[in-house]
N, C-alpha and C positions, 0 to 999 in steps of 0.2 A: 504493500500500500504506500503510495507516494504522499508525503505530507508537504503542503505548500503554506507558507506564511504570507499573510497580506503585506503589501509593500509598506503601508503605514499601519502600525498597530502598537498599542501599549501606551505607556505613560507619556503624557504631553509635557510641554514646558511648564505650565502652571502647576502641575502636580509635582514635578521634580523640584521646582523652586520652593514650594511649600515644605516639602520634606527636607530640603537643604537648610532652609531658614530655621526649621524646628530643631534639627539635629545640631546645628551650630549654636542655637540658644542653649541647648542642654550641656554644651561644653563650657558655657560661661556662667550659667546660673544653676543653683541647686534644685530649685523647684520650677518645673515647666509644665503648664497646663495647656491643652487645646480646648477651645470652646466648641464642643461637639466633636465628632470624629473628623480628624484632619482631612482625610479623603474618604471616598466611599469604597474602601477596600478592607474588609474585616481582617484579613491576614496581616496587612501592613499595620493597621491600628493595634492589633494584638502585639506585634513586635515592638511598637513604640511603648506600649504599656509595660512590657517586660523590661524595657530599658529605663523605666522610671518616668516616662512622659505620660502624664495622666490626662484623661479626658474628663471634662466637667460639663454639666448641662446648662449652667448659668454663670454669670459673672460673680455672683455671691458665693458660689462654691469654691472659687479660687481665693484662698485666704491671703496669700502673698506670692511673690515671685513673678514669673512671666506668664502672660496669657497670650497664646497664639491664636490669631484670627484665621480660621481655616480658609482654604482656597475658594469656597463658595461665597465668602464675604458675609457681612452683617449690616444691620441698620446703623446709621451714623451714631445714634444715641447709645448704642451698646459700647462703642469705643469710649465715649464720654464717661459712661458708668465705670468702665475699667480704670480709666485715668483718675477718677474721683476716689477710687479705692487704692490709689498709689501702686497699681500693678504696672509692670513694664509690658507694654503692648508690642508684640511682633505681628505686623500685618502681613499675612501670607495670602491675602486675597489675590486670586489670579488676575493678571493685568487685563485679560479679555473680559472678565467679570466687571472690573472697574470701568472699562469702556462702556459696558451696558448700563452701569449705574450712572455714569456721566451723561449718556444719551437720554436716559429717563429724566434726569434732572433738567437738562436743557429743554426737552419737550415740555415739561411741566412749567418751567419759567417762561416759555414762549406762549403759554395759554392753551396747550393741547391737553386733552384727556388722554392718558397713556394706556394703551392696550399692551399687556405683556403676554407674549406667546410663550407658554411654559406650563410646567406642572404645578398645580396648586399644592401648597405645603412643602415644596422643595426648598431647602435653605437658600439656594441661590436666588430663586424667584422671590422669596420673602424679603431678601435683602434689597433686590432691585425695586420691589414694590414700595419699600420704605422711602426711596428716592423719588417715586413717581407721583406722589400726591394723593389727595383724598378721592379724586375721580377715577382712579386707575381701575382697570379690569384685568384679571388673569384668566386666560383662555388657552386651551390646548387644541381644541377643534371647533369648527363652526357651531356645533350644538351648544357650546358653552356661552355663546354670545347672548346677552339678555334681549328680551323683546323690545325694550326701550334703551336705545344707545344714549350715551351722555350727550348733552348739548354741546355745540361748537365743534371745532376741528379735532380730529383724532390723530394721534401719533402712535407708532408701533415700535416696540423694542422686543428682543427675543432672548430667551434663555440661551446661553452660549452653546449648550450641547443639544439643542433642538434639531429636528429634521427639517430641512428646507421645504419639504412637501407640506408640513403642518403650517408653516408660515404662508405659503402660497394659497393654501385652502382658505385660511382666515382672511387674507387680503381679498381674495375673490368673493367671499361671502359678504364682506363689508361693501365692496363695490356694487354688488347686486342689490344692496339695500340703499344705494344712493350715496354712500360715504366715499370720500377720496382720501384715505389715510396717508400720512407721511411716514414712510417706512425707514427705520434705522435697522438694517440687517446686522445684528450683533452676534450672529452665529460664529463661533470660533473657527478659524481656518483649519486648525488641527482636527476639529470635529468633522468638518466637511471632507478633509483628506481621508480620515479613517472610514467614514461612511461610504465614500465613493470607492475606495480601495477594497473594502469588504464586499460590496455589491459586485464589483468586477470579478473578484475571486470566486464568489458564490456561483456565478454563471459557469465557471470552468471546472467545478469539482462535483463529486457525488455526495459529499457530506461536509458540513461546516461545524466547527467548534469555536465558540465565542467565550473568551476567558475574562473574568472580572467579577467584581462584587454584584450580588443580586440586588443590593441597595443602590447600585450605580445607575443613574438615569441614562447616561450616554452608552453604557455597556448594554443595557436593556434595549435601547434603540438600535444598536448594531445587530443584536439578535433578531429583532423584528425585521430589519431590512434584509438580512440574510435569509430569513425564513420565507419571505415573499418570493425569493428567487429559488432557494434550495430548501425543500420541505424537511430534509434530513439535517436540521440545524439544532444544536444543543448548546445551552448556556451553562457553563460550569465555573466554579471558583478554584477547584483543586484537581490535580490529575487523578486522584483516587476516585473521583466521580465518573470517570470514563467507563462506559459499558461496552465491552467488545461486541455485543449484539447490535449496537448502533451501526457497526461498520461491516456487517455481513455483505459480501458482494461489492464492497466499495473499493475502487481502484485509486481514487484521488480524494484526499480530505484536505480542506482548507482550515486555517487557523487565523483568527483575528482576536483582538483584545481591546478593552476599553481604555480610555485615557487615564484611568487610575490604576492600571495594572502594570507593575514593575517587570522589567525584562526577565528576572529569574523565574517568575511565575509562568511566563510564556514558554521559556525554555524547558521547564519541567513538564509542561503539557505536551510540547512537541516531542520530547524524548520518550514520554510514555506512549504516545501514538506510534512512534517508530518501532517500539518494542512489542506492539500488539501482534 
Protein backbone atom coordinates (compact mmCIF):
# COMPACT_ATOMS: atom_id res chain seq x y z
CA UNK A 1 0.00 0.00 0.00
CA UNK A 2 1.41 3.34 -1.05
CA UNK A 3 1.19 6.16 1.50
CA UNK A 4 1.07 9.74 0.20
CA UNK A 5 1.32 12.85 2.38
CA UNK A 6 -0.47 16.04 1.34
CA UNK A 7 1.89 18.75 0.11
CA UNK A 8 0.62 21.11 2.81
CA UNK A 9 -0.24 19.45 6.12
CA UNK A 10 0.23 19.95 9.82
CA UNK A 11 1.20 22.73 12.17
CA UNK A 12 0.94 26.24 10.78
CA UNK A 13 2.98 29.32 11.66
CA UNK A 14 0.45 30.55 14.23
CA UNK A 15 0.52 27.26 16.14
CA UNK A 16 4.29 26.96 16.01
CA UNK A 17 4.61 30.55 17.22
CA UNK A 18 2.23 29.94 20.14
CA UNK A 19 4.15 26.84 21.21
CA UNK A 20 7.49 28.61 20.91
CA UNK A 21 6.35 31.60 22.97
CA UNK A 22 4.93 29.33 25.66
CA UNK A 23 7.99 27.11 25.94
CA UNK A 24 10.23 30.20 26.01
CA UNK A 25 8.14 31.69 28.83
CA UNK A 26 8.55 28.46 30.80
CA UNK A 27 12.33 28.86 30.69
CA UNK A 28 12.06 32.35 32.22
CA UNK A 29 9.22 32.04 34.74
CA UNK A 30 8.39 29.49 37.39
CA UNK A 31 4.64 29.54 36.82
CA UNK A 32 3.16 29.57 33.32
CA UNK A 33 -0.56 29.21 32.63
CA UNK A 34 -2.42 29.06 29.33
CA UNK A 35 -5.92 30.51 29.21
CA UNK A 36 -7.73 27.47 27.89
CA UNK A 37 -5.93 24.82 25.81
CA UNK A 38 -3.09 26.53 23.95
CA UNK A 39 -4.05 24.78 20.71
CA UNK A 40 -6.75 22.27 19.84
CA UNK A 41 -4.52 19.20 20.08
CA UNK A 42 -5.08 17.06 23.21
CA UNK A 43 -1.73 15.28 22.95
CA UNK A 44 0.26 18.53 22.79
CA UNK A 45 -1.75 20.04 25.65
CA UNK A 46 -1.04 16.93 27.75
CA UNK A 47 2.68 17.25 27.02
CA UNK A 48 2.63 20.89 28.11
CA UNK A 49 0.85 19.95 31.34
CA UNK A 50 3.42 17.25 32.02
CA UNK A 51 6.16 19.88 31.72
CA UNK A 52 4.42 22.11 34.28
CA UNK A 53 2.59 24.48 31.92
CA UNK A 54 -0.90 24.51 33.39
CA UNK A 55 -4.19 25.26 31.67
CA UNK A 56 -6.68 27.53 33.45
CA UNK A 57 -10.27 28.28 32.51
CA UNK A 58 -10.31 31.88 33.68
CA UNK A 59 -8.00 34.77 34.54
CA UNK A 60 -8.98 34.38 38.22
CA UNK A 61 -7.55 30.85 38.34
CA UNK A 62 -4.07 32.13 37.49
CA UNK A 63 -2.87 33.30 40.90
CA UNK A 64 0.46 34.67 39.72
CA UNK A 65 3.17 34.25 37.11
CA UNK A 66 2.58 34.22 33.35
CA UNK A 67 -0.73 33.99 31.52
CA UNK A 68 -0.42 32.91 27.89
CA UNK A 69 -3.19 34.05 25.55
CA UNK A 70 -3.72 31.13 23.23
CA UNK A 71 -3.57 31.23 19.45
CA UNK A 72 -7.36 31.72 19.16
CA UNK A 73 -7.18 35.12 20.89
CA UNK A 74 -9.46 36.64 23.52
CA UNK A 75 -11.69 39.65 24.03
CA UNK A 76 -9.65 42.80 24.79
CA UNK A 77 -11.09 43.10 28.28
CA UNK A 78 -9.60 39.72 29.22
CA UNK A 79 -6.07 41.02 28.74
CA UNK A 80 -7.03 44.04 30.84
CA UNK A 81 -8.23 41.76 33.63
CA UNK A 82 -4.96 39.85 33.57
CA UNK A 83 -2.92 43.04 33.78
CA UNK A 84 -5.04 44.25 36.70
CA UNK A 85 -4.08 41.06 38.54
CA UNK A 86 -0.39 41.82 37.85
CA UNK A 87 0.01 38.76 35.66
CA UNK A 88 2.68 38.81 32.97
CA UNK A 89 0.75 38.45 29.72
CA UNK A 90 2.27 36.58 26.77
CA UNK A 91 0.01 37.19 23.80
CA UNK A 92 0.28 34.14 21.52
CA UNK A 93 -2.74 35.12 19.42
CA UNK A 94 -2.17 34.02 15.84
CA UNK A 95 -1.32 37.04 13.65
CA UNK A 96 -4.03 35.98 11.20
CA UNK A 97 -6.59 35.97 14.01
CA UNK A 98 -5.43 39.46 14.96
CA UNK A 99 -6.03 40.47 11.34
CA UNK A 100 -9.63 39.23 11.63
CA UNK A 101 -10.06 41.10 14.93
CA UNK A 102 -8.74 44.29 13.31
CA UNK A 103 -11.07 43.87 10.33
CA UNK A 104 -14.06 43.47 12.67
CA UNK A 105 -13.02 46.59 14.59
CA UNK A 106 -12.66 48.66 11.43
CA UNK A 107 -16.03 47.57 10.07
CA UNK A 108 -17.72 48.40 13.38
CA UNK A 109 -16.07 51.82 13.53
CA UNK A 110 -17.18 52.53 9.96
CA UNK A 111 -20.81 51.87 10.86
CA UNK A 112 -21.22 48.34 9.54
CA UNK A 113 -23.13 45.59 11.30
CA UNK A 114 -20.59 42.78 11.34
CA UNK A 115 -21.46 39.27 10.16
CA UNK A 116 -18.90 36.73 11.39
CA UNK A 117 -18.76 33.56 9.32
CA UNK A 118 -17.74 30.88 11.80
CA UNK A 119 -18.70 28.42 14.52
CA UNK A 120 -20.76 29.74 17.38
CA UNK A 121 -18.99 29.07 20.66
CA UNK A 122 -15.55 28.63 19.10
CA UNK A 123 -12.98 30.63 21.11
CA UNK A 124 -11.61 32.39 18.03
CA UNK A 125 -15.09 33.44 16.96
CA UNK A 126 -15.98 34.63 20.46
CA UNK A 127 -12.84 36.77 20.49
CA UNK A 128 -13.59 38.29 17.07
CA UNK A 129 -17.17 38.92 18.18
CA UNK A 130 -15.88 41.00 21.10
CA UNK A 131 -14.34 43.40 18.58
CA UNK A 132 -17.36 43.43 16.27
CA UNK A 133 -19.86 45.38 18.34
CA UNK A 134 -23.37 44.84 19.62
CA UNK A 135 -24.99 44.40 16.19
CA UNK A 136 -22.77 41.49 15.19
CA UNK A 137 -24.08 38.14 13.97
CA UNK A 138 -22.31 34.76 13.98
CA UNK A 139 -23.39 32.43 11.17
CA UNK A 140 -21.92 29.26 9.72
CA UNK A 141 -24.41 28.67 6.92
CA UNK A 142 -27.30 30.57 5.32
CA UNK A 143 -29.84 28.89 7.63
CA UNK A 144 -28.26 30.75 10.55
CA UNK A 145 -29.18 34.15 9.09
CA UNK A 146 -32.04 35.79 11.01
CA UNK A 147 -35.34 36.65 9.36
CA UNK A 148 -34.66 40.32 10.09
CA UNK A 149 -31.19 41.50 9.15
CA UNK A 150 -29.60 44.44 11.01
CA UNK A 151 -30.39 47.89 9.66
CA UNK A 152 -27.76 49.63 7.59
CA UNK A 153 -24.72 48.26 5.74
CA UNK A 154 -23.34 44.80 6.43
CA UNK A 155 -19.68 43.83 6.66
CA UNK A 156 -18.33 40.29 6.74
CA UNK A 157 -15.28 38.81 8.48
CA UNK A 158 -14.43 35.13 8.60
CA UNK A 159 -13.06 32.71 11.17
CA UNK A 160 -9.53 32.09 9.93
CA UNK A 161 -9.99 28.32 9.59
CA UNK A 162 -13.31 28.41 7.76
CA UNK A 163 -14.06 26.82 4.40
CA UNK A 164 -14.30 29.32 1.52
CA UNK A 165 -17.49 27.56 0.38
CA UNK A 166 -19.24 28.58 3.63
CA UNK A 167 -18.29 32.20 3.01
CA UNK A 168 -19.50 32.11 -0.59
CA UNK A 169 -22.82 30.53 0.42
CA UNK A 170 -23.53 33.21 3.01
CA UNK A 171 -22.54 36.08 0.71
CA UNK A 172 -24.82 34.64 -1.97
CA UNK A 173 -27.72 34.29 0.49
CA UNK A 174 -27.32 37.89 1.64
CA UNK A 175 -27.25 39.19 -1.93
CA UNK A 176 -30.42 37.25 -2.73
CA UNK A 177 -32.06 39.15 0.13
CA UNK A 178 -31.00 42.48 -1.32
CA UNK A 179 -27.92 43.10 0.83
CA UNK A 180 -24.57 44.10 -0.63
CA UNK A 181 -22.07 43.12 2.10
CA UNK A 182 -18.52 44.40 2.26
CA UNK A 183 -16.46 41.21 2.53
CA UNK A 184 -13.19 41.03 4.44
CA UNK A 185 -11.97 37.55 3.59
CA UNK A 186 -9.89 36.74 6.66
CA UNK A 187 -9.50 33.02 5.98
CA UNK A 188 -5.86 32.20 6.69
CA UNK A 189 -3.74 31.37 3.64
CA UNK A 190 -2.32 28.33 5.46
CA UNK A 191 -5.87 27.03 5.92
CA UNK A 192 -6.60 27.47 2.22
CA UNK A 193 -3.36 25.69 1.30
CA UNK A 194 -4.17 22.73 3.51
CA UNK A 195 -7.75 22.44 2.31
CA UNK A 196 -6.83 22.62 -1.38
CA UNK A 197 -3.91 20.22 -0.94
CA UNK A 198 -6.08 17.72 0.96
CA UNK A 199 -8.84 17.83 -1.65
CA UNK A 200 -6.35 17.33 -4.48
CA UNK A 201 -4.85 14.30 -2.74
CA UNK A 202 -8.26 12.84 -1.90
CA UNK A 203 -9.01 12.66 -5.64
CA UNK A 204 -5.88 10.56 -6.21
CA UNK A 205 -6.17 7.90 -3.48
CA UNK A 206 -8.47 5.11 -2.31
CA UNK A 207 -8.54 6.18 1.34
CA UNK A 208 -7.71 9.30 3.36
CA UNK A 209 -6.50 9.65 6.94
CA UNK A 210 -6.83 13.06 8.59
CA UNK A 211 -4.68 13.54 11.69
CA UNK A 212 -5.49 16.02 14.44
CA UNK A 213 -7.56 16.86 17.48
CA UNK A 214 -11.26 16.07 17.29
CA UNK A 215 -11.79 19.42 19.02
CA UNK A 216 -9.94 21.18 16.19
CA UNK A 217 -12.30 23.01 13.85
CA UNK A 218 -9.81 23.23 10.99
CA UNK A 219 -8.99 19.51 11.22
CA UNK A 220 -12.68 18.62 11.22
CA UNK A 221 -13.19 20.73 8.10
CA UNK A 222 -10.29 18.95 6.39
CA UNK A 223 -12.00 15.64 7.12
CA UNK A 224 -15.29 16.96 5.72
CA UNK A 225 -13.61 18.19 2.54
CA UNK A 226 -11.83 14.86 2.04
CA UNK A 227 -14.97 12.83 2.70
CA UNK A 228 -16.84 14.71 -0.02
CA UNK A 229 -14.28 13.41 -2.50
CA UNK A 230 -13.19 10.12 -0.90
CA UNK A 231 -15.85 8.34 1.15
CA UNK A 232 -13.20 6.16 2.79
CA UNK A 233 -11.95 9.03 4.98
CA UNK A 234 -11.03 8.68 8.65
CA UNK A 235 -10.25 11.38 11.25
CA UNK A 236 -7.88 10.14 13.95
CA UNK A 237 -5.71 11.62 16.70
CA UNK A 238 -3.24 8.76 17.24
CA UNK A 239 -1.83 5.91 15.12
CA UNK A 240 -3.34 3.38 17.56
CA UNK A 241 -6.76 4.31 16.18
CA UNK A 242 -5.96 2.99 12.71
CA UNK A 243 -8.09 -0.04 11.80
CA UNK A 244 -6.56 -2.37 9.17
CA UNK A 245 -10.09 -3.14 7.94
CA UNK A 246 -10.33 0.42 6.60
CA UNK A 247 -7.64 -0.38 4.06
CA UNK A 248 -8.81 -3.71 2.64
CA UNK A 249 -8.20 -3.54 -1.11
CA UNK A 250 -6.68 -0.06 -0.81
CA UNK A 251 -3.66 0.58 -3.05
CA UNK A 252 -3.08 4.25 -2.23
CA UNK A 253 -3.81 6.03 1.05
CA UNK A 254 -3.46 9.77 1.54
CA UNK A 255 -2.56 11.52 4.78
CA UNK A 256 -3.23 15.09 5.77
CA UNK A 257 -3.28 16.90 9.11
CA UNK A 258 -4.79 19.94 10.73
CA UNK A 259 -2.94 23.16 11.47
CA UNK A 260 -2.55 22.20 15.14
CA UNK A 261 -0.92 18.83 14.43
CA UNK A 262 2.87 18.70 15.03
CA UNK A 263 5.17 16.86 12.59
CA UNK A 264 5.94 13.98 14.96
CA UNK A 265 2.26 13.01 15.15
CA UNK A 266 2.01 12.95 11.35
CA UNK A 267 5.20 10.89 11.06
CA UNK A 268 3.89 8.36 13.58
CA UNK A 269 0.70 7.84 11.54
CA UNK A 270 2.57 7.56 8.24
CA UNK A 271 4.93 4.98 9.77
CA UNK A 272 2.02 2.97 11.18
CA UNK A 273 0.28 2.96 7.78
CA UNK A 274 3.45 1.78 6.05
CA UNK A 275 3.64 -1.13 8.48
CA UNK A 276 0.08 -2.34 7.88
